[in-house]
C-alpha positions in Angstrom: 19.7 6.8 -2.2 16.1 6.2 -1.5 13.9 7.4 -4.5 10.1 7.8 -5.1 8.7 8.2 -8.6 5.0 8.8 -8.9 1.7 10.1 -10.3 -1.0 10.5 -8.4 -4.5 12.6 -8.3 -2.8 15.7 -7.1 -1.5 16.5 -10.0 -3.2 14.6 -12.5 -6.7 13.4 -13.7 -7.6 9.8 -14.4 -6.6 9.9 -17.9 -3.0 11.1 -17.4 -2.3 8.7 -14.5 -3.5 5.8 -16.8 -0.8 7.3 -19.4 1.6 7.5 -17.0 0.9 4.5 -15.5 2.5 2.4 -18.8 5.3 4.2 -18.4 5.9 3.5 -14.7 5.2 -0.1 -15.6 8.1 -0.1 -18.1 10.5 1.6 -15.4 9.5 -0.9 -13.0 10.6 -3.5 -15.5 13.7 -1.6 -16.2 14.5 -1.9 -12.3 14.6 -5.5 -12.4 17.7 -5.7 -14.7 19.5 -2.2 -13.8 22.7 -3.0 -11.9 22.4 0.4 -9.9 19.1 -0.4 -8.5 19.5 -2.7 -5.3 15.7 -2.8 -4.1 12.4 -1.8 -5.8 8.8 -2.0 -5.0 5.6 -1.0 -7.2 2.2 0.1 -6.2 -0.7 1.0 -8.2 -4.3 2.1 -6.7 -7.3 3.6 -8.6 -5.6 7.2 -8.2 -2.0 6.7 -7.8 1.3 4.6 -9.5 4.7 4.8 -7.5 7.7 3.3 -7.3 10.3 2.9 -4.3 13.9 1.9 -5.3 17.0 2.0 -3.4 19.8 3.0 -6.2 22.5 4.6 -6.8 22.7 8.6 -6.7 23.8 8.7 -10.3 20.8 6.5 -11.7 19.1 7.7 -14.8 15.9 6.1 -15.5 13.1 8.4 -16.5 12.5 9.9 -20.1 9.8 12.1 -18.6 9.4 15.0 -16.5 6.0 15.2 -15.5 6.5 12.4 -12.8 6.8 13.6 -9.0 10.5 12.9 -7.9 11.1 12.5 -3.9 14.5 11.5 -2.5 15.6 10.4 1.0 13.8 12.2 3.3 11.1 13.5 1.2 10.6 10.0 -0.2 10.4 8.8 3.2 8.2 11.5 4.6 5.8 11.2 1.5 5.5 7.1 2.3 4.5 8.0 6.0 2.2 10.6 4.9 0.8 8.1 2.1 0.3 5.2 5.0 -1.4 7.4 7.3 -4.0 8.6 4.9 -2.8 12.4 4.4 -2.1 12.0 0.8 -5.3 9.8 -0.2 -8.5 11.9 -2.0 -10.5 11.0 0.8 -8.3 12.2 3.7 -7.6 9.4 6.4 -9.1 6.8 4.4 -8.4 3.3 5.6 -7.8 1.2 2.2 -4.3 2.7 1.3 -2.9 1.1 4.4 -4.1 -2.5 3.0 -2.8 -1.6 -0.2 0.8 -0.8 1.3 0.6 -4.3 3.0 -0.1 -5.7 0.0 2.4 -4.3 -2.2 5.1 -5.1 0.7 3.8 -8.8 1.0 4.1 -8.7 -3.2 7.9 -7.5 -3.0 8.6 -9.7 -0.6 7.5 -12.8 -2.3 9.0 -11.4 -5.7 12.6 -10.8 -3.5 12.7 -7.5 -5.1 13.3 -6.0 -1.5 16.3 -6.1 1.0 16.6 -4.8 4.4 16.3 -1.0 3.5 12.7 -1.2 1.9 11.5 -3.8 4.5 12.3 -1.2 7.3 11.0 1.6 5.3 7.5 0.0 4.9 7.4 -1.8 8.3 7.7 1.5 9.7 5.1 2.6 7.3 2.5 0.2 8.0 3.5 0.8 11.8 2.8 4.5 11.3 -0.2 4.0 9.7 -1.7 2.2 12.3 -0.2 4.5 15.1 -2.2 7.3 13.7 -5.5 5.7 13.1 -5.3 4.6 17.0 -4.2 7.7 18.4 -5.9 10.1 16.2 -9.4 10.6 14.7 -7.9 11.0 10.8 -10.0 8.3 10.0 -13.1 9.1 12.0 -16.3 8.5 10.1 -17.3 6.1 7.2 -16.3 7.9 4.6 -14.1 6.2 2.1 -14.1 5.8 -2.0 -16.9 3.4 -1.6 -19.0 5.6 0.2 -18.4 8.8 -1.7 -19.4 6.5 -5.2 -22.7 6.0 -3.5 -22.9 9.6 -2.5 -22.4 10.6 -6.2 -25.3 8.1 -7.3 -27.7 9.7 -4.7 -26.8 12.8 -5.9 -28.1 12.0 -9.4 -31.1 9.7 -8.4 -32.0 11.9 -5.0 -32.4 8.4 -3.1 -31.2 4.7 -4.0 -34.5 3.2 -1.9 -35.8 0.6 -4.4 -33.1 0.9 -6.9 -31.2 -1.8 -8.6 -27.4 -1.8 -8.3 -25.1 -3.3 -10.1 -21.4 -3.8 -8.8 -18.9 -5.3 -11.3 -15.6 -6.5 -9.4 -15.9 -8.0 -6.0 -12.3 -7.2 -4.9 -11.4 -4.7 -2.1 -13.0 -1.7 -4.0 -16.3 -3.5 -5.4 -16.4 -4.4 -1.7 -16.2 -1.1 -0.1 -18.9 0.1 -2.6 -21.2 -3.0 -1.7 -20.7 -2.2 2.2 -21.9 1.4 1.4 -24.9 0.2 -0.5 -25.9 -2.2 2.4 -28.5 0.5 4.4 -29.8 2.0 1.3 -32.8 -0.3 1.1 -32.3 -1.1 -2.7 -34.5 -3.2 -4.8 -31.3 -5.3 -5.5 -27.7 -5.7 -5.4 -26.2 -7.8 -8.2 -22.7 -8.8 -8.2 -20.6 -9.6 -11.1 -16.8 -11.0 -11.0 -14.7 -12.8 -13.5 -14.4 -15.5 -10.5 -17.9 -16.5 -9.6 -17.2 -17.6 -6.2 -15.9 -14.3 -5.4 -19.1 -12.8 -6.4 -21.3 -15.3 -4.6 -19.2 -14.9 -1.2 -19.6 -10.9 -1.7 -23.3 -11.1 -2.6 -24.4 -13.5 0.1 -22.5 -11.1 2.6 -24.9 -8.0 1.2 -28.3 -10.3 0.9 -28.0 -9.6 -2.8 -27.3 -11.9 -5.8 -24.3 -12.9 -8.1 -23.9 -13.5 -11.7 -21.5 -14.7 -13.9 -19.6 -12.2 -15.9 -21.1 -13.0 -19.2 -24.6 -12.5 -17.8 -23.4 -8.6 -17.4 -25.6 -7.6 -20.4 -28.8 -9.1 -18.8 -28.3 -7.5 -15.4 -27.5 -3.9 -17.2 -30.6 -3.9 -18.6 -32.9 -2.5 -16.2 -30.2 -1.3 -13.9 -30.5 2.1 -12.1 -26.4 2.5 -11.0 -23.6 0.7 -12.4 -20.3 0.4 -10.3 -17.3 -0.8 -12.0 -13.8 -1.5 -10.1 -12.0 -4.5 -11.9 -8.3 -4.8 -12.4 -8.9 -5.3 -16.1 -6.0 -3.9 -18.4 -8.6 -2.4 -21.0 -12.3 -1.2 -20.5 -14.9 -4.2 -20.3 -18.0 -2.2 -21.2 -17.8 0.0 -24.4 -20.3 2.0 -26.4 -21.5 -1.1 -28.1 -22.2 -3.2 -25.2 -24.0 -0.4 -23.5 -26.5 0.7 -26.1 -27.1 -3.0 -27.0 -27.8 -4.3 -23.1 -30.0 -1.2 -21.6 -33.1 -0.8 -22.4 -33.5 2.8 -24.6 -35.8 4.2 -22.0 -33.1 3.5 -19.2 -30.1 5.2 -20.8 -30.6 8.7 -19.8 -31.5 7.7 -16.0 -28.7 5.4 -15.8 -25.8 6.5 -13.6 -22.5 4.6 -14.6 -19.8 5.3 -11.9 -15.9 3.8 -13.2 -13.5 3.4 -10.0 -10.8 1.7 -12.1 -7.3 2.6 -13.2 -7.1 2.3 -16.2 -11.0 2.7 -17.0 -13.5 0.0 -16.9 -16.0 1.8 -19.1 -15.6 3.6 -22.4 -15.9 7.4 -22.3 -18.2 7.4 -25.4 -21.0 5.8 -23.4 -21.5 9.3 -22.2 -22.8 10.0 -26.1 -25.7 7.6 -25.2 -26.9 9.8 -22.2 -25.9 7.8 -19.9 -24.8 9.7 -17.0 -21.1 8.3 -16.5 -18.4 9.5 -13.6 -15.3 8.4 -13.1 -12.6 8.9 -10.1 -12.0 12.2 -10.6 -15.6 13.1 -10.1 -15.1 12.0 -6.4 -12.9 14.9 -5.8 -15.6 17.4 -4.9 -17.4 14.6 -2.4 -14.4 14.1 -0.8 -13.6 17.8 -0.1 -17.1 17.8 1.4 -17.1 14.9 3.7 -13.9 14.9 5.3 -13.9 18.7 7.4 -14.1 16.9 10.9 -10.7 15.0 9.7 -9.0 18.3 8.9 -8.5 19.0 12.3 -6.3 15.9 12.8 -4.2 16.7 10.0 -1.8 18.5 12.3 -1.9 15.7 15.1 -0.9 13.3 12.5 1.9 15.3 10.8 3.2 15.3 14.6 3.5 11.7 14.8 4.9 11.4 11.6 7.9 13.5 12.2 8.7 11.8 15.3 8.5 8.4 13.9 10.5 9.6 10.6 13.3 10.5 13.3 12.9 6.7 14.4 13.3 5.5 10.9 16.1 7.2 10.2 18.0 6.2 13.3 16.9 2.3 12.1 18.2 3.0 8.5 21.7 4.1 10.2 21.9 1.2 12.3 21.5 -1.0 9.0 24.8 0.3 7.9 26.8 -1.4 11.1 24.4 -4.4 11.1 26.9 -6.6 9.0 29.9 -5.7 11.4 27.5 -6.5 14.5 26.5 -9.7 12.9 29.9 -10.4 12.7 31.4 -9.7 15.9 28.0 -11.8 17.3 28.9 -14.9 15.0 33.1 -14.7 16.2 31.6 -14.3 20.1 29.6 -17.5 19.4 32.0 -19.9 17.6 34.2 -18.9 20.6 31.4 -19.6 23.3 30.5 -22.8 22.1 34.1 -24.1 21.4 34.9 -23.3 25.3 31.6 -24.6 26.6 32.3 -27.7 24.7 35.8 -27.7 26.8 34.1 -27.2 30.1 31.5 -29.9 29.4 34.7 -32.3 29.1 36.3 -30.9 32.1 33.5 -30.7 34.2 31.9 -34.5 33.2 28.3 -35.5 33.8 26.4 -32.4 34.3 23.6 -34.5 35.6 21.3 -32.3 33.2 22.5 -29.1 34.3 24.2 -28.3 30.9 21.5 -25.5 30.3 22.8 -23.8 33.2 26.3 -23.1 31.7 24.8 -22.5 28.0 22.8 -19.5 29.5 25.6 -18.4 31.6 28.1 -18.0 28.9 25.6 -16.1 26.9 24.7 -14.0 29.6 28.4 -13.2 29.6 28.6 -12.6 26.0 25.8 -10.6 25.8 26.7 -8.0 28.6 30.3 -7.9 27.0 29.4 -6.7 23.9 26.1 -4.6 24.9 27.8 -1.5 25.2 30.0 -2.4 22.0 27.1 -3.0 19.9 25.0 0.2 21.5 28.1 2.2 20.8 28.5 1.4 17.0 24.7 2.0 16.5 25.2 5.5 17.9 28.4 5.9 16.0 26.3 5.0 12.7 23.8 7.6 13.8 26.1 10.3 14.1 28.0 9.1 11.1 31.1 8.5 12.9 33.1 6.3 10.3 36.3 6.3 12.3 34.9 4.7 15.3 32.9 2.1 13.1 36.0 1.9 10.8 38.2 1.1 14.1 35.9 -1.4 15.3 35.8 -3.3 11.8 39.6 -3.2 12.0 39.3 -4.4 16.0 36.9 -7.4 15.3 38.1 -8.2 12.1 38.2 -12.1 11.7 41.1 -12.1 9.3 
């Protein structure tokens, strides 16, 4: 069984996602030692936390009921929709596809996924690329980053000649920074724990970088602070903001927290600061993607077609060990007979490759229909044909 467990912006706000993410991480740790779970992958973004796993149908790993749980077909459909941008807060945004690629890469590195989830996530990435090439689902420049900038503009009216501090030079911070480039700002300041990352991003924006321990100085006269780090706890507390920001600037300061868990303590609002988080982008997202709504049905058609192909690929996996065994046995026979032929033929004056290619073609053609029919049998759940083939081609 393929299982997807998730909490996301569709059913939870950022505070609920933060709380649920802690349990999701606990579930993920349990996946690593549960014999009933063969493969697993964890993905966390600013507004979702998800686990995909291949497990026994009887698995019982949940202690709470407010997660969204999808199995098999619905789990696969959800992943393809996710990769296509249909499940994003901002419809059709591109960042999710990169996050899926990163999650797959990390899971491969950690050896937590096998043939099933490799196949599933490879297909998801393919579908994500396909819909962006063949539809207009990502038309325009709408992103979490541009929505954050639009939110800041809704308060200030115009960011021209404003000083913006970006905390975090990762993917989200980069999205925000790129959305700010054409705003004719007074200054863009980038702070990051890894100073060189801040320098790199700042140089692209004609801004300047600061060390993380200089945050209080940069905040002193900032008009907008946008934070998107991967810190496990708030990096800006009530006391830090009160101490850092000039008193006369507090009520005009806009702070936008794009992190999960959040970077900015909610008590900062009590200082008069206009503090926003990922939940506040929902309205802006709704107003910014109307043109993309027209593409949803086209994307869904592609998803359903690709879902059928994915089912076939997963069915094929069931007979791959048998097909591999057939090929191995055939290759062993081919190599043995080639050696005999070389001895009988004597010196071939470098024409051995002709014999090698000939025998390879013969083997491929003999077993072409066998392998094709085995895969067809798998697609049709024809267990009798598969068992017969296992018996016929058994090496024992």
